[in-house]
C-alpha positions in Angstrom: 53.4 13.1 92.9 52.0 11.9 89.6 48.4 12.2 88.8 46.4 8.8 88.1 46.2 9.8 84.2 49.8 9.8 84.1 50.4 6.5 85.5 48.3 4.8 83.1 50.0 5.9 80.0 53.5 5.5 78.5 54.9 7.8 75.5 55.3 6.2 72.2 57.7 7.7 70.0 59.6 6.6 66.7 62.5 8.0 64.6 60.5 10.0 61.9 61.4 8.9 58.2 59.5 10.5 55.4 59.5 8.4 52.3 57.3 9.3 49.4 57.6 8.8 45.4 58.0 11.9 43.5 54.7 11.5 42.0 53.1 11.5 45.5 54.6 14.8 46.2 53.7 16.4 43.1 50.0 15.4 43.8 50.3 16.9 47.2 51.8 20.2 45.6 49.3 20.2 42.5 52.5 20.1 40.4 53.6 18.3 37.2 56.4 15.8 36.9 59.3 16.2 34.4 61.3 12.8 34.7 61.0 9.6 36.7 57.8 9.7 38.8 58.6 6.6 40.6 61.8 7.7 42.2 61.7 7.7 46.1 62.6 10.8 48.4 63.1 10.5 52.2 64.6 13.8 53.1 64.7 17.6 52.3 67.8 19.6 51.5 69.2 22.9 50.0 69.8 22.6 46.4 73.6 22.9 46.8 73.7 20.2 49.4 71.3 17.8 47.8 72.2 14.1 47.8 70.5 11.1 46.4 67.0 10.5 47.9 66.7 14.1 48.6 64.1 16.9 47.5 65.1 20.4 47.0 63.8 23.6 45.3 64.8 26.4 43.0 62.9 29.8 43.4 65.9 32.2 43.1 67.7 32.1 39.9 70.8 33.1 41.6 71.1 29.6 42.6 70.4 27.9 39.2 73.8 27.0 38.6 73.5 24.4 41.4 70.5 22.6 39.6 73.1 21.4 37.0 75.4 20.0 39.5 73.0 18.9 42.5 72.8 15.2 43.4 69.3 15.7 44.4 66.8 13.2 43.4 64.1 15.8 42.7 63.9 19.6 42.5 60.7 21.9 42.9 60.7 24.7 40.2 58.5 27.1 38.7 56.3 26.3 35.7 57.9 28.9 33.7 61.4 27.7 34.4 63.6 26.9 31.3 66.8 25.1 32.0 70.0 26.3 30.0 71.9 23.1 30.5 71.6 19.4 31.0 70.5 18.3 34.6 70.1 15.2 36.4 67.2 15.6 39.0 63.6 14.9 38.2 61.8 18.2 38.2 58.4 19.0 39.8 56.7 22.0 38.1 54.7 24.2 40.3 53.1 27.8 40.2 55.4 29.0 42.9 58.4 26.9 43.9 59.1 28.8 46.9 55.5 28.4 48.4 55.3 24.6 47.3 58.4 23.8 49.3 57.1 25.7 52.1 53.9 23.5 52.0 56.2 20.4 51.8 58.0 21.6 54.9 55.0 22.2 56.8 53.7 18.7 55.9 57.1 17.3 57.0 56.8 19.3 60.4 53.3 17.5 61.0 54.8 14.2 60.0 57.4 14.6 62.7 55.0 15.9 65.3 52.8 13.0 65.0 55.4 10.7 65.9 55.3 11.7 69.4 52.4 10.5 71.6 51.7 9.6 75.2 52.6 11.1 78.3 56.1 10.9 79.7 56.8 10.4 83.3 57.4 12.4 85.7 54.5 14.7 84.7 51.5 16.1 86.5 48.0 16.6 85.3 45.4 17.6 87.7 42.4 15.2 88.1 40.1 18.1 87.2 41.9 19.0 84.0 40.9 17.5 80.6 43.4 16.3 77.7 42.2 15.2 74.3 43.3 12.4 72.3 46.5 12.2 70.2 48.2 14.1 73.0 51.9 14.3 74.0 52.9 15.4 77.2 56.7 15.8 77.7 58.5 14.8 81.3 58.1 17.2 84.0 55.2 19.1 82.5 52.4 20.6 84.8 48.7 20.9 83.8 46.9 22.6 86.6 43.3 22.3 87.9 40.5 22.9 85.4 42.6 23.2 82.2 41.4 22.0 79.0 43.7 20.6 76.4 42.4 19.8 72.9 43.2 17.0 70.5 46.7 16.3 69.1 48.3 19.0 71.2 52.0 18.5 71.8 53.5 19.8 75.0 57.2 19.4 75.3 59.2 18.9 78.6 59.2 21.5 81.3 55.8 23.3 80.0 53.6 24.7 82.9 50.0 25.5 82.2 48.4 27.0 85.1 44.8 27.1 86.3 41.7 27.1 84.1 43.5 27.7 81.0 42.4 26.6 77.5 44.5 25.2 74.6 42.8 24.2 71.5 43.3 21.4 69.0 46.6 20.9 67.1 48.9 23.2 69.2 52.4 22.7 70.0 54.1 24.2 73.1 57.8 23.8 73.0 59.9 23.2 76.2 60.0 25.8 79.1 56.6 27.6 77.9 54.9 29.0 80.7 50.9 29.7 80.5 49.5 31.8 83.3 45.9 31.2 84.6 42.7 31.6 82.4 44.8 31.9 79.2 42.8 31.2 76.2 44.8 29.7 73.0 42.8 28.8 69.9 43.7 25.9 67.5 46.8 25.3 65.4 49.0 27.6 67.5 52.6 27.2 67.9 54.4 28.5 71.0 58.3 28.3 70.9 60.6 27.6 74.1 60.6 29.7 77.1 57.7 32.0 75.9 55.6 33.3 78.7 51.9 33.8 78.2 49.9 35.8 80.6 52.4 37.3 83.1 51.4 40.7 85.0 51.2 43.8 83.0 53.4 46.5 84.0 51.1 48.3 86.1 52.4 50.4 89.2 50.9 53.6 90.7 53.2 56.3 91.9 52.7 57.2 95.6 53.3 60.6 97.3 56.1 59.1 99.2 58.0 58.1 96.1 57.0 54.5 96.1 55.2 52.5 93.8 51.8 50.6 94.4 51.2 47.5 92.4 48.1 47.5 90.3 46.4 44.2 90.2 46.3 42.5 86.7 43.0 40.4 86.7 42.5 40.1 83.1 43.9 37.3 80.8 45.4 36.6 77.2 43.7 35.4 74.4 45.3 33.8 71.2 43.0 33.0 68.4 43.7 30.4 65.8 46.9 29.8 63.8 49.0 32.3 66.0 52.8 31.7 66.2 54.8 32.9 69.4 58.6 32.9 69.2 60.9 31.9 71.8 61.4 34.0 74.9 58.5 36.3 73.6 56.3 37.7 76.2 52.5 38.7 76.2 51.3 40.3 79.5 47.6 39.8 80.6 45.3 42.6 80.8 44.5 44.5 83.8 41.1 44.3 83.1 39.6 42.3 80.1 42.1 40.6 77.6 45.3 41.1 75.6 44.1 39.7 72.3 46.2 38.3 69.5 44.1 37.8 66.6 44.0 35.0 64.3 47.0 34.3 62.1 49.5 36.6 63.9 53.1 35.7 63.8 55.4 36.9 66.6 59.1 36.7 66.4 61.6 35.6 69.3 62.1 38.1 72.2 59.1 40.5 71.5 57.3 42.0 74.3 53.6 42.7 74.1 52.1 44.7 77.1 48.9 44.5 78.9 45.4 45.3 77.2 47.3 45.3 73.7 45.3 44.0 70.5 47.1 42.8 67.5 45.0 42.5 64.3 44.8 39.4 62.0 47.6 38.2 59.9 50.1 41.0 61.4 53.9 39.9 61.7 56.1 41.3 64.4 59.8 40.8 64.2 62.4 40.2 67.0 63.1 42.6 70.0 60.1 44.8 69.2 58.1 46.3 72.0 54.5 47.2 72.2 53.2 49.4 75.2 49.8 49.0 76.9 46.5 49.4 75.5 47.8 49.9 71.9 45.8 48.5 69.0 47.6 47.2 66.0 45.7 46.7 62.9 45.4 43.7 60.4 48.1 42.7 58.0 50.7 45.2 59.5 54.5 44.4 59.3 56.6 45.3 62.4 60.2 45.2 61.8 63.0 44.2 64.3 63.6 46.6 67.4 60.5 48.7 66.8 59.1 50.6 69.7 55.4 51.4 69.8 54.0 53.8 72.3 51.0 53.1 74.5 47.4 54.0 73.9 47.6 54.6 70.2 46.0 52.8 67.1 48.1 51.5 64.1 45.8 51.3 60.7 45.6 48.1 59.0 48.6 47.5 56.7 51.0 49.7 58.5 54.6 48.9 57.8 57.1 49.7 60.4 60.9 49.3 59.2 63.5 48.1 61.7 64.3 50.5 64.9 61.2 52.7 64.0 60.0 54.5 67.0 56.4 55.1 66.8 55.0 57.7 69.4 51.8 58.7 67.8 49.3 57.0 65.3 49.7 57.2 61.7 47.0 59.0 59.9 46.1 56.6 57.1 46.4 52.8 56.1 49.3 51.4 54.4 52.1 53.7 55.5 55.5 52.9 55.5 57.2 54.2 58.7 60.9 54.6 59.7 63.0 56.5 62.0 62.4 57.9 65.5 60.1 59.8 65.8 58.5 57.6 63.0 57.8 59.6 59.7 56.9 58.2 56.3 60.0 56.4 55.0 60.3 58.6 51.9 60.5 61.7 54.0 62.9 59.9 56.5 65.2 59.0 53.5 65.2 62.7 52.3 66.1 64.0 55.7 68.9 61.4 55.9 70.3 62.5 52.7 70.1 66.1 53.9 71.9 65.2 57.2 74.5 63.4 55.2 75.3 66.7 53.4 75.5 68.8 56.5 79.3 68.6 56.9 80.1 69.9 53.3 77.4 72.5 53.8 78.8 73.9 56.9 82.2 73.9 55.3 80.7 76.2 52.6 79.0 78.5 54.8 82.2 79.0 56.7 84.0 79.9 53.5 81.3 82.3 52.6 81.5 83.8 55.9 85.4 84.2 55.6 84.8 85.8 52.3 82.4 88.3 53.4 84.6 89.2 56.4 87.5 89.8 54.0 85.6 92.1 51.7 84.4 94.3 54.8 
């Protein structure tokens, strides 16, 4: 059954095509043009694959040789870069080529997203839900009672947003995302395909007869502004209160964040990491892939956990680099690993000494 709001609107989509002059792009990036300002570019490309009408970048000098062979119309380079040979592309000189190209990618992504508007059918939007202007609601999406969807939100097909959830302005939810009731999502958030926000926390109380009783999970999940959640990531709602993901946090694919966890501002978490319940991760932390973090501990600001680190207790100061299981400071871990590699040779020497001692008895 389709809601009335759905029946009144039809989607409008166009094939996105970016076309700007080199000068326009330079202005966007606060750069300086060296070459023909009026040339037009309509696509992005790697420098080795550049063709006429494309723009690329050179940030790593390992790829400098491609500058002299690329067919790209324009290449973004650092202001300090000095070519060693003749080249054909127009150059855009910027402070940091990698950051500038990232900015260009972001603008292109916005350009593509803005081509999709309207509500596809079949979809269901509750009569008690509100949806801001500039929306795109993909086919087979479901928006439940009392939900509030902000302006310029893109909801791709097969997304479910359950009761009383709030999604801020300029958010994107890709296909298959599931948002449980009472979730709060801020502005400029991106949630990738099949992520689940607000499922039950893993709460079960052992009983005398060996069974487990489910502990109701009555809280919610809060995502502040500029949060990115990767595909198939899961963030559990709190038992009571909120699981909180602070502003600017970036979460990779296949990450599990348990109930009542709090992640500090601008922390990044790589794939296959698991964070147990009620743990607090500080601001500007970097958590590598396949890291396991115990529950009910606090990671100080700027903690770095290298891949496959197992953190069972809280570090005692900010900015520590951790590795190994159980986690230790990386320098100590490396020393230990160096000693472990020497163990076979050390054992051999000990046996030789033992044999010499026995022969002298």
